[in-house]
C-alpha positions in Angstrom: 59.1 -14.4 -42.9 62.0 -12.4 -41.9 61.9 -10.8 -38.4 61.5 -7.0 -39.8 58.7 -8.2 -42.1 56.9 -9.8 -38.9 57.4 -6.9 -36.7 56.1 -4.4 -39.5 52.9 -6.6 -40.1 52.5 -6.7 -36.1 52.4 -2.7 -35.7 50.3 -2.6 -38.8 47.7 -4.9 -37.4 47.9 -3.1 -33.9 47.1 0.1 -35.8 44.1 -1.1 -37.5 42.9 -2.8 -34.0 43.4 0.6 -32.6 41.5 2.6 -35.5 38.5 0.2 -35.2 38.4 0.5 -31.4 38.5 4.5 -31.8 35.6 4.3 -34.3 33.5 1.9 -32.1 33.9 4.3 -29.1 33.0 7.5 -31.2 29.9 5.7 -32.6 28.9 4.8 -29.0 29.2 8.1 -28.1 27.1 9.5 -30.8 24.2 6.9 -30.4 24.1 6.3 -26.5 23.2 9.1 -24.0 25.5 10.0 -21.4 25.3 8.4 -17.9 22.4 9.8 -16.2 21.0 12.0 -18.9 17.4 11.8 -19.9 16.3 10.5 -23.4 13.6 13.1 -23.6 13.6 16.3 -21.7 10.6 18.1 -20.2 9.3 21.4 -21.4 8.6 22.6 -17.8 7.0 25.9 -18.9 4.4 24.1 -21.0 3.5 21.4 -18.6 0.3 22.0 -16.4 -0.2 20.5 -13.5 -3.3 20.8 -11.0 -2.7 20.6 -7.2 -6.1 19.5 -5.7 -6.2 20.2 -2.0 -8.3 17.6 -0.6 -11.4 18.3 1.4 -12.8 21.8 2.5 -12.5 24.0 5.3 -16.0 23.2 6.3 -15.8 19.5 5.7 -12.0 18.9 6.9 -11.8 15.4 6.5 -10.0 13.2 9.3 -8.8 14.2 12.7 -5.1 13.7 13.7 -4.1 12.2 16.9 -3.8 15.6 18.3 -6.7 17.2 17.0 -5.7 19.0 14.0 -7.9 18.7 10.9 -6.7 16.7 7.4 -7.6 19.8 5.5 -4.8 22.0 7.2 -2.2 19.2 6.5 -3.3 18.9 2.8 -3.3 22.4 2.3 0.5 23.1 3.8 1.7 19.9 1.7 0.1 21.1 -1.5 1.6 24.7 -1.0 4.9 23.2 -0.4 4.6 21.0 -3.6 3.2 23.9 -5.7 6.4 26.4 -4.3 8.9 23.5 -5.0 7.7 22.9 -8.9 7.1 26.6 -9.6 10.7 27.2 -8.4 11.8 24.6 -10.8 10.2 25.9 -13.9 6.7 24.3 -13.4 4.9 27.7 -13.9 1.8 26.3 -14.9 1.1 24.6 -11.6 -2.2 25.5 -10.3 -3.1 25.0 -6.5 -7.0 24.3 -6.1 -8.8 24.8 -2.8 -12.3 24.7 -2.6 -14.9 25.5 0.1 -18.3 24.1 0.8 -20.1 20.8 1.9 -18.2 17.4 0.9 -20.1 16.5 -2.1 -20.6 20.2 -3.3 -16.7 20.6 -3.0 -16.1 17.4 -4.7 -18.0 18.4 -7.9 -16.9 21.9 -7.8 -13.3 20.7 -7.6 -13.6 18.1 -10.7 -15.5 20.9 -12.6 -12.9 23.4 -12.2 -9.9 21.0 -12.9 -11.6 19.8 -16.2 -11.9 23.5 -17.2 -8.2 24.2 -16.3 -6.6 22.6 -19.5 -3.9 20.8 -17.4 -1.8 17.7 -18.2 -2.2 16.1 -14.9 -4.2 16.0 -11.6 -2.7 15.4 -8.4 -4.9 15.2 -5.2 -3.3 15.6 -1.7 -4.6 14.0 1.2 -3.6 12.5 4.6 -4.8 9.1 5.8 -6.5 7.7 8.9 -8.3 4.4 9.9 -11.6 3.3 10.7 -13.0 3.7 13.9 -12.9 0.4 15.1 -9.3 0.7 15.2 -9.0 3.7 17.2 -7.8 3.7 20.7 -7.7 6.8 23.3 -5.1 8.9 24.9 -4.8 12.1 26.7 -3.3 15.1 25.0 -3.1 18.9 26.1 -5.6 17.7 28.7 -8.1 16.7 26.5 -9.0 13.0 25.4 -8.1 12.2 21.9 -7.9 9.1 19.4 -5.0 7.4 17.7 -4.1 4.4 16.1 -0.2 3.5 15.9 -0.9 0.4 14.3 -0.4 1.7 10.6 1.7 4.3 8.8 2.9 5.2 5.9 1.8 6.5 2.3 -0.4 5.0 -0.4 -1.3 6.1 -4.0 -4.4 5.6 -5.7 -5.6 5.6 -9.3 -9.0 4.9 -10.8 -9.5 2.4 -14.0 -12.6 4.5 -14.8 -10.4 7.5 -15.7 -10.3 7.9 -19.5 -6.4 8.2 -19.1 -5.8 5.1 -16.8 -2.7 3.9 -18.5 -1.1 7.3 -18.2 -2.4 7.7 -14.6 -0.9 4.5 -13.5 2.5 5.6 -15.1 2.7 8.6 -13.1 1.5 6.9 -9.8 4.4 4.6 -10.3 6.8 7.2 -11.2 5.8 9.2 -7.8 5.9 5.7 -5.9 9.5 5.2 -6.9 10.6 8.6 -5.9 9.1 8.3 -2.6 10.7 4.7 -2.1 14.0 6.2 -3.2 13.8 9.0 -0.6 13.4 6.2 2.1 9.7 6.5 2.6 7.5 3.3 2.8 3.9 2.7 1.7 1.3 1.1 4.0 0.3 -2.2 2.8 -2.5 -2.6 5.2 -5.0 -1.8 2.5 -4.6 -5.3 1.3 -5.6 -7.2 4.3 -9.3 -8.7 4.7 -9.4 -6.8 8.2 -10.0 -3.6 6.1 -13.5 -5.0 5.1 -14.8 -2.3 2.6 -11.7 -0.2 2.6 -9.7 -3.3 1.2 -7.9 -2.2 -2.3 -6.6 -4.0 -4.9 -2.5 -3.4 -5.2 -1.5 -2.7 -8.7 2.4 -2.4 -7.6 3.8 -4.0 -5.0 7.0 -2.4 -5.4 6.1 1.3 -4.9 2.6 1.1 -3.2 0.0 1.9 -6.0 -3.7 1.1 -5.3 -6.8 0.7 -7.8 -9.9 2.7 -6.4 -12.1 3.0 -9.1 -15.1 4.6 -7.1 -13.0 7.9 -6.1 -14.9 10.7 -7.9 -11.9 13.1 -8.1 -10.0 10.3 -10.1 -12.7 8.7 -12.3 -14.5 12.1 -13.4 -11.4 13.9 -14.2 -10.6 14.6 -17.9 -6.9 14.3 -17.7 -4.5 11.6 -15.8 -5.5 11.8 -12.1 -3.8 10.6 -9.2 -4.5 10.6 -5.3 -1.8 10.5 -2.7 -2.4 9.9 0.9 0.8 11.4 2.0 1.1 9.4 5.6 -1.2 8.5 8.6 -2.1 11.5 10.9 -3.7 9.3 13.3 -0.5 7.6 14.0 1.1 9.9 16.9 4.7 9.5 15.7 3.8 10.0 11.9 1.6 12.9 12.6 4.6 14.7 14.0 6.8 13.9 10.8 4.2 14.8 8.1 3.9 18.2 10.1 7.6 18.9 9.9 9.7 20.3 7.2 11.8 17.4 6.4 9.1 15.0 5.6 6.9 17.7 3.5 10.3 18.3 1.6 10.9 15.1 0.6 7.5 14.7 -0.3 7.7 17.8 -2.5 10.8 16.7 -4.2 9.2 13.4 -5.0 6.5 15.1 -6.8 8.8 17.4 -8.6 11.1 14.4 -10.1 8.0 12.3 -10.7 6.3 15.0 -12.7 9.6 15.9 -14.5 9.8 12.1 -15.7 6.2 12.0 -16.5 6.2 15.3 -18.6 9.5 14.0 -20.5 7.5 10.5 -21.3 4.0 11.4 -21.9 3.8 11.0 -25.5 4.6 7.2 -25.0 2.9 4.9 -27.4 0.4 3.7 -24.7 -0.6 7.2 -23.7 -1.4 7.9 -27.5 -3.2 4.6 -28.1 -5.1 5.3 -24.9 -6.3 8.9 -26.2 -7.4 7.3 -29.7 -9.9 5.0 -28.1 
């Protein structure tokens, strides 16, 4: 082959290769989502979330290291989460706060949730410890109880809920969002010293536990998750949980988890579950 013919062949081959690379790149651009883009998108205006405020004013739950009621912590955090979601377009977010004795309040909360026609139930709580772990200290001239031994959030689901797969999926999404923001779950529920409060850890990466007997989880007619946002009996964590930064972190975590859950709620696992 002459030199001129060789050069011509080389140019033609390079042109074919370049065209092939261009066609491949265009095909990839058409079939693959852009980096960071969601495959599915949530219709935020149509998605319903019920935020359940744990306990009641009459039965306020745990008492913090400085004497504050858990119910007040629950209400403030739930209100922060509600505002964050509504501002982001989740206009069907419902804040549920009930009164009355503990058992009556539980029944009313579940009954109201089941009538609310929502897609997801999230109950907001703050944690304490069994009495045997409590120590005493003086705060504001009064003797108070505290336990600095444990800290961190925890997430619970019930396998007796009729949408257990979807409940577990949202719980994992929420746990991941909290972890991504540097928040750590508490592993102490796995320890034998927790006795009757010992729980099965379903996801060791993001802190999801199984608690079948929780009435607000097993009796609700939609996917349901309970968040213990942190330990208010821990003196340092109580202050963090009362602060704007921690509440904002948790609210942002809930927002992103709900958005991801909403975008993927028609998964095969959830459809199969509803058909059973």
